[in-house]
C-alpha angles and dihedrals in degrees: 000000000000099000096190092054091045094058108102127231116275117266117265098219128073090235091051092050090050093050093047092047091050091052093049092048091047092048091053091053092047095046091049093046101042106019127245099277095048095044115103129197089241089057090054096047091046090051090049092043088234133134117257089235090058090056091066091054088070107021135032098209147334093286091057096051090046087056089051091052090051093046091054091051091047092056090052094048099045094069095193095182101055093127091054090048093054095044092219142088093215102129097214092051092048093047091049092049091049092050092047093048092049094047093047090049091048090051090052090048099039095120091052093046090053089050092049091055091049097048094043088061091062106026123063093200094054090045090055090047091052090050092052090046089055091046090055090057093044094048092051092049093046089056090051093050091048089051091053090050091051089050090052097240100106133058104282093203095063119102102239095213094047092047092047092049093051097043095042091050089051094053093044093049093048090050090051091050093048102041104027103029092035101234107175100246121136119230094242090049091053094045093050095045097044092046091052091049091049095049094043092050092051092042090230114202108232115247112255087224 
């Protein structure tokens, strides 16, 4: 099943949006508390204080609402406006801010990320969704690397997509080790180390300012 295609359009009324949002928030709590396999639709509707019949107005099944939960987390973790948040074009500052924002979001979503890994091992649809989620991060980072190359501050001989795939995978794996597996790294230590690895790999030219 293609979970992203199965997710229905958002409701058009304020009440519908509130009900859907309540179901998604409730589903996340139930999934994180009980696990994906043990979670039932009645558990979700009870948590959301919503009738079972209303659930089917917004979602077809458990897989579809799980996809909605993951989509909400993805939007939080992508941080598309990091440059605007930092107020600078300095590449090292922007890379550091992006790494910090991602790691902080991963820490907040660690239970869901653990659940995503578990469910992806047994469900083809969730595995495909996780792959597309990773591709969204990689595509964004490849665009950023290409922009740095155009500006003349990153190694022009690197393949942007290859570099983005390798560096994004490194950050994601380190986040998983720290916040899911419990490796004893402090956030600042991770941000500093991963930012240095990013900038060294790209051969970032230091800002004259």
